[in-house]
N, C-alpha and C positions, 0 to 999 in steps of 0.2 A: 373317581372319588367325588363325592358330593358333601358339602359342609354348609350347615346353616348356623349362623351365630347372631344372637340378639344382644346388644350391649346398651343397657340403660345409662344415661348420663345425668350427672348432677349439675344443675345450673349454678354458676358462680358469678357474682358481681365482681367488678374490678377490685373493689375494696377487699372482698373475701379472698380473691386470688392473691392480692398483695400479702395478706396475712398468712395464707396457706403456703405460698411459694417462697416467702422470705426474700423479697426483692433486694438486691444489693444496692446500697446508697451510691449515688454517682460520685466518681472519683474526680477530685479537683487537682489540676496540675500545680505543683509547687514551684516556687522560683528556683530552688536548688535543683529540682529535677530538670527544669528548662535549661539552666546553665550547664548542667552535666551533659545534656544532649548537644549543646553548642561547643563544648570543649574540644580542642584540637588534639588529635592523637595520631600515632603512626598509622594505625589501621584506617582511620578516617581520611588521612591525607592520601594513602594508597588508593582507597576506594574512589576518592574524588578524582585522582589522576587517571585511573582506569575509566572513569565515567566520561571524562572530557577527551581522553585520547584512547578510544576503544582499541586501536591497533596494538597497544601494549598488552592487552589481554589475549588476543587471538594470534598475533604474529609469532610469539615464542613457541606456540603449539601447532604452528602451521605444518600440515602433513605434506612434506615436499614431494615424496614419491607418488602420492595419490592425487595431488592437486596441481603441481607446478606445470606439467605438460598441458593440461587443460586450460590453465590460466594463460599460458603463452599463446596457444592457438586462439583462444577467445580474445586476448588483448590485441593481437594483430588484426583479427576480423573486425573488431569494433573500431580500431584505429583507422582502418580503411574506410569505414562508414563515416567516421568523424570528418574526413576530408571534404567530401562533397556536401555533407549536411552543414558543416561549419561555414563554407562559402555561401551556400544558399540562404542560410538563416541570417548571415550578415546582411545580405541583400534585402531580406524581409525587414530588417531593423533599420534600413536606410544608411548603412555604414560601409566603409571600405571592406573588401573581402578578407583582408589580413586579420581584422578584428575577430572574425569567425574562427580563425586558426588559434589566435590567442585564447579565445574563450573555450576552445577545445583542449587546451593544454594546462593552464594554470589552475582553474577550478577542479579539473579531473584529478590532478596530482595532489591537491590539498584535500580532496574528499577522502583520499586513502587514509589519512591520519585521523580524521574526525567522524567519518560516516559509520553507520551501524548496519547498513544493508550490504549484503555480499554480492548482489546481482544488479543493483541499479547502475545504469550508465548515465552519469551526470554530464552536462555540457549544454550546448545550444539547443533550444526547443522551439518549435514553430509558434505556438500560441504566445509565449513570452516575447519572441522576436516581433510578432505583430503588434503586441501591446507597446513595445519600445518604439517600433516604427511609426506608430500613430503620434507619439510624442515628438519624435525628431522632425516629422513633417509639419507638425503644427507649431512647434517652438522655434525650429530652425528651418524654415521653408527655403526652397531653391531660389524663389524670387528675390530673396534678400541678397543674393550673390550674383545677380545678373550684371554683366559688364558689357560695354559697347566696344567691339573690336572691328575696325574698318566698316563702321556703320551697321554692324550686325550685333544683336544682343546674344551674348554667350554667357552661360553659367560657369562661374569659377568654381569648378568641383573641388579643387584642392583646398580652398578656404572653407567651402561648405562642409567638406568631410572633416576637416580639422575641428570646426565648431561643433559638429555633431558628435564627434568622438569625445570631446570635452563634456558635452551635455550628458551623454550616455554613461560615461565613467562616473559622473556625479550621481546619476540615478542608481547605478549598480552599487556604489558605496553605501548610499542611503538605504537601498533595499537590504543589503547585508546587515546594516545596523539594526533595522527593524527585526530581521529574522533572529539575530543573536539576542536582542532584548526580549523578544517573545519566548525564545528558548530558555533563557535564564529565569523568566517569570513563570515557567512551567505551563506555557500556553499551548502545548501540543495536543491538549484534549479536543481542540477545535476540529481535528481530523475525524472525530467520531461522527460528525454531522455531514459527512460526505457519503451519500448513498450512490449505489451503482447507476440508477436511472439518471441522477443529476450529472454524474461523470460523463455518461454516454451522450446525454442531451447537449451539454456544453461542448463536448468534443465535436459533435456533428456540426453545430452552429459555427464553431470557430474554424473548422475545416473549410466550410463554405466561404467564409470571410477571407481566409487566406487564399483560396483558389481564385476568387473573383479579383482580389487585389493584385494578382500576378498575371491576369489575362492580357494586360497591355504589353507586357514583355513578350508573351507568346506570339501576339499579332504584330509586334514591332511598331506600336503607335505610341504617341505621347499623350498623356492624359493627366488632368489635374486631380488632386486628392480631395476626397469628400469625407466629412465626418458628421456625427450627430445621428439622430433617429432616421431610419430609412435610407441611410447613406449607401447601403449595399445596392438598393434598387436604382438609386441616382447614378452610381458608378456603372452598372450594367447598361442603363439607357445611354449614358454618355459614350460607352465603349461601342455600342451598336451604331451610333451616329458616325463613328470614326472608322468603321470597318472598311469603307472604300479606300482608306489610306494604308491598308495592311501592307507590310513588307513581306512579299512572297518568300524571299529567301529565309527570313526568320521563321515564318510559319512552317515551311517544308522541313527545315532543320528540327524544329520542335516536334513535328509529327513523327519523323524518323526516330529521334531519340526516345520519344515516349513509347512508340510501338516496341522498339528493342528492349527497353526496360521492363515493360509489362510482360512481354513473352518470357524473358529470363526469370522474372519474378515468379511467374506461374511454374516454370520448370523447377525452380528452387523449391517451391512448395510441394510439387508432385514428387520429386526425387529427394526429399529431405533426408530420408532414412539411408540412402545410398551415397550421398555426398558428404565428404568429411567436413566441409564448411560451405556456406552459401556462395554461389558465384558472385563476386563483387561487381555486378553489372554497373553500378553507379560510377565506380572508379574507372572501369573500362570505358564507359561512355565519355567520361571527362577526358581521358587520355587520348582516345580516338578523335573526339571532336576538336581537342586542342591541336593535335597534329594536322588535321585537315584544315583548320582555321589558319594555322601558320603557313602550311604549304600553298594553299589556294589564295590566301589573303582575303578572307571573307569580308573583313571590315571595309576595305577599300572597294572591292568589286561589287558587293551586294549590299553594303550598308548595314551589315549585321553587327550589333554592338558587342564588344568584347570586354573582358575584365580590365585589362590594362595592367600596369605595373603592380606587382605584389612585392613589397620590400622584404628582403631576407634579413634574418637576425632578430634578436629580442630588443624591445625598447626599454629604456630606463623608466622607473616608476615616476608618475606625474600625480601631483596632488589634485583632488577634485575642486571644482569651483563652488565655493560655499554659497555664493549669491544665488545659485539655482535651487537651493534646498527648499525655499518657500514655494516655488512654482511646481515642483515635482513631488512634494512629500506625499500627497494623496495617491498619485499614480504609483510611486515606489512602494507604498504600503499594499496596494492591490497586487502589484507584481510579486511582492514578498509572500502574500497569502496564497495566491494562485500557484506560484512556483513550488512552494512547500507542499500544498495539497496534492499536486501531481506526483511529486517524489514519494510522499508517504503512502499514497494510494498504491503505487507500483511496488514499493518496498513491502507493504503488507501482503500483497499477492504472492510475491516470491517467498517471503518468510513463511507464509502459511503452507506453501507447497513443499518447501524444503526443511521445515521444522526447526526454525530458529526465531529469535525475537528481534524486533526492530524498535529502538527507543525513539518515540515520537519527538520528545523534547531535544534529545541529542541530534536528531536529524535537522531540526530547526537551526541549531547552533552550527552544524557542519555546513549546511547550505549558506548560512549567514556569513561564516568566516570565508568560504570560498568566494562568495560575491564581494564581500568587503575587501579582501586582499586583491582579488582579481580586478576590481575597479581601478586600482592604482596602476595596472599594467594594460589599460585600454581594452579590457574585457567588457562585454555586456552581460546582463543578468542571465543566469543559467537555471535549468531545472533538470528533469530526467526525461529521456526519450524512450517510449515504449518499444520502437523498432530496434534501437541499439540494445536495450536491456534484454529483449527477447533473443537477439543474436548472442549477446554475452552469456546468457544462460544455456542456450541450445548448443553452442559450440564447446561447452565444457568448462565455462567459467565457474569457479567456486568461491572466489574472494575478490577483493578490490586490488589484488596483485594484477589481475587483468586490466583494471583501470590504469594502473601505473604504466603498464606496457603500452596500452593505447595512447597514453599521453606522450610517451617517448617516440612513438611513430609520428605524432603530430610535431614534436620537437624537431625531428630530422627534417620534416617537411618545411617547417618555418626557417630552419638554418640553411638548407641546401636546395630544396626542391621547389619551394613556393613560387619563385620567380619564373619557373617553366610554364605556369598556368596563365600567363599574362594574355595569351591569345584565345583563352577559353571563351566561347560564346556565352553570354549571360543567360540566354534562354535555356541552356542545358542545365544550369543550376535549378531553374524553375521546374523543368521536366523531372529531374531526379527527385526533387523535393516533393512534388505533387504525387508522383507515382508511389513513393514510399508512404506518404501520408494516407492516401486513399486506400491502400491495401491494408491498413491497420485500423480503419474506422470501426470495424466490428468489435475490436478489442477495447477501444477507448484510449484517447491520448490526452485528453484535457480534463478539467475538473470544474465543477460549479460548487460554490460555497453557500450553504444555506444555514441561516441562523434562526433559531426558535425564540419564543419568549423567554425571558430570564427565569421566570418562575418555573416553567416547564423544564428548563435546562437543569436547574439545581435539584428539582424534585426527582427527575427521572435518571439523570446521569450519575448522581452520587447517592444512591439509595443505601439503606442499611442492610448489610449481609449478615446472616446468622446461621449457626448450627443449632437445630432445635433438639431439646430433650424433653422427656416426659416427666411432668410433676408427679411425685409420689402420690399413690392412692387416688389419682384422677386420670382422666383421659385428655388432659390439657397439655399442649406442647408449647414451650417457651424457649427463648434464647438461653443457652447453657452458661453464657458469660454474664448474664444479668440475674439469673435466679440460682440460688444455692441448691435448691431441691430439684432443679431440672437436670435429669440424668439421661445421657444418651442411651438408646436402646442398643444392647450388645450386638456388635457386628453390623450396625446400620448407621449411616450418616444421612441426616435430613437437612437439606440445604434450602434456605429461603431468602428471597430478595423482597424488600418492602415495596418495590415498584414493578411496573410492567417491564418486559424485556423486548427491546427493539434495537435497530441498527446503532443508535446512539450510545447504548450502554452494554450491549451484549458481549463485547470483547472483554470489558472489565468483569462482567458476570462470569464468563468462561474462565478467566484467569483465577478469580477467587474460588470458583467451584472446584477447580483442579487442585487447590491448595488445602482442601478440607481433610487434613489428617495425614497426607502423604505427598511426597514430591513425585507426581505422576510422570512428568517429562523425564526425570532422571532414571526412574525405574524402567521406563520404556526404552531409554537409550541403553541401559545395562542389558536388557533383554535382547536387544538387537545385536549387541556386541557378543553376548554369550552364544546366540544362534550362529552368528558368523564364525566365531571361533570353533564351534562344533562342526560346522561344515568344512572349515579349512582342515580340521583333523580327520575328516572323513567319517566321523561318527554321526549317527542319526539319533538325536535325543529321543528317549522314550516318550510316547504320546499316551498319557494316562487316559483311562476310561472314567469319565466323570460326568456328573449331571450339574445342572445350574446350582449355583450357591444359594442355599436356603437358610433362613434363620434357624439357629440352633434351638435346643429345647428350652433355653432360658427366655426365649421370646414368646410370650403368650399369644394366643389367637387374637386377643383384643388389644395387643400392645400398641398397634399403630393405627387404630381407628380413632378418628376425630382430630386430624391435624388442624382443623379449623378452630380449635379452642372451644370456649363457652358456647359459641353459636351452634355447635354440633347438636346440642339438645333441642334445637328448634326443628330438627329434621326427625323423620321416623327412625326407629332402631335400625342399625346396620344389618344387612343381609348379604352374606358372602357365599357365593357358589363357585367352587373350583372343580375342574375336570382334570384328572391326572393324565399323565402322558410321559413318554420317555424323551429326554433331551437328546439332541444330536451330539455325536462325538466331536470334540474340538479338533480343528484342522492343524493346530500348531502346538508345539511343546509347551507344557505349563511352566510357570515360574519355579515350582517345586522341582520339576525334572531338570531344570537348568541350574539348580543350586542357588536361586535368588530368594531373598526374603519376600514373604507374602504380605499383602496389606492386612492391617488389623481389623478390617471390615470387609464384608462380602457384598454389600448392597448400598447404593446411593439413591436417595429419593430427592428429586427436585420438586419442591413445593411450588406449584404454579397458581395457587389460589389468588395472589395479587395480580396475576398476569391477565390483562383484558384482551390482548391481541398479540400476534406474532407477525413478523415480516420475513422476507426471503433471506435477508442478512442474518437475522437471529437464527433461522433454521440452519444455515450453514455452520455457525458456531456451535449450535447444539449438537449437530451431527458429529463435529470434531470431539466434543466432550464425550459423547457416547462411544466413539471409536477409541479414544484414549483409555477410558475406563475398561473397555472390553479387552484391550491389550494386556491389562494387568488383572484380568479375570474378576472384575467387579461388575455386578449387574446394576443397571440404571433404570429407575422408574420415574415417570412424570406424574405428579399428583395434582389434583385440583384443576384439571384442564377445562376451565369454563371460558366464557367470552368468545370473541371471534377467532377464527382460524382453526383449521383441522390439521393436526400434526401428521395424521396418518396419510394424508393426501400428498405429502411432499416426498415422493420417492426419488432415488433410493435411499434407504436408511442403512447404516452399517450393522453388521451382525444379524441378530434375530429381528429383522426390521419389517417383515411382512406382518401387518397388523391383523392377521386372520384370527378367528376365534381360538383355534387349537393352539397356536403359538402363544397367544396371550395367556391362555389357561396354563400353559406349561411354565410360563415365565413368572407367574404371580406366586410368591411364597405365601405360606399360610399366615394369616393375620393381616394381609394387605387387601384392602377393598378393591375389587376389580371394577364393579359398576359404581353407580352413585350411591354412596353409603351415608353414614351419619355425618360425615364432614361435608357432604354435598360435593364430592370431587370424583372425577374419573381418573383411573389409574391406567396409563398406557406404558407397558414395558417395552424397553428398546433392546 
């Protein structure tokens, strides 16, 4: 089929357009309307309660038969990981090991009530522990607690640890206050400025700092702390000078433990499909090394440092020391932002994979309350761990019930088992931690926060979104909510953003685009349920033979030419050439065959004329938009693809995603310009 169409356009000034289209006057909010919105009601109170206590919404609908077993297995697996990581991260923070167990219990249990992510494993995290450790070593150095005993200078570790716990408890409480305040102020939007390259870059650098800071424990040498620019290189040089003083017993134990952990980690990865759960090599290493240390008496015979006493039982709450607030406020704010950024980044990954939503502001409040209340019980600031979160997801975890079970495992350890680890060699913590950390660097464990200029933030992050309609007797398209005579083309939704689309605003763009006339997520969920029900009944839904949805006869050939408005007349008349072809048969049952309501429109056009560039993050979200609309049998087109970036080069695309000429021709309905037409836009069907 070949079609040629020439569409002349009348040039309209803005004043003429205002008169022809009859622009609606701007609405001014009235005092009565504002008061009505702030009035308390039963539904408003219920909505507020469900927002701040999300578990009230999902727990009554918890599918016990489908999820409970997976959550139990996942909870025990994550609890086993919490034990070695909690001990190791307490060492990184310069604190007694028992504080790592406290931080693996209280915050994890509290997150169950306030968190919105189903797969995040909150608790101690390496980067946060290092940030806290730098504070404890600078504000409460060991040199302040040196005592002379029989003519020998000895550090009073009991007094030092008590002072550091008091300091860190204050930091944790202040971190929680910052996070809760930011959450209440709806400051969760800052997460949109976290790009994947920044996350990976900050992760790698932080991992190197963590590794270098713990080499002194691997070699068994004493080394002073260095801070400031280039401190990493100063630490390495200082360590090299002290290598002749290496404790051979400590080094050999470290090498054996590291080799064992690395081998089993690789086996876990290789046989992941066959193993019901990963082999807990970290816990096995701790148990075996503790037994050997106790039986052989490694501390006395070889001078290998051990953990020492781990008190059993829970401690009563202690108030933070207010006098520290001024000294640590800046650091506490940095910890609050970095810890939140890590959690929300992981939460978004799992939410996108499993098809649910994470509330960024509620996550701030959840982390803040976990830190604020945990600080009164000798916890240090927490975040989320990628390694634990991956285990929680891969072993069948479906909700934060797994987190509660993991916290109960730690509770049993605190009450009864913790004292058994007093002979654990300290270097085994380091080996366990380093092995786990390095094996997950390719995924990313940390985050870097980037801020742009305020003008760019407000212009690009909060643009104006609109559904366009055609002004009667013109080829001009305007926002249907602003112009009375702007009418939507039957069966077609034209969606436009006033700003470019990139990583900082693409998630909001995707959310609003999916709300253009129908609840896409709910319809997809209904479709999945109906398909599952049909399979359970043993019936195969009929698969209709159909072609791509095309505009009906009410849509004229020239109906959609000129999305650019008056500027269209500056270009030559539109020339549209289409080649016919048969569409492929759909591989899934249609909504109609499943007895579900069909959308009131068959085509969505994303007007990209304001978009000057795209990035990898926006490409991912756009692919999800195309995939979701394809699920409900709606065609998606991208119009006005100018500027930088080639959408076709970002393979693979869902559905009819090969941008070959034949498929493009098949997917363009009559009246849609395929090449550069009067509006000066390229149309790429998805």
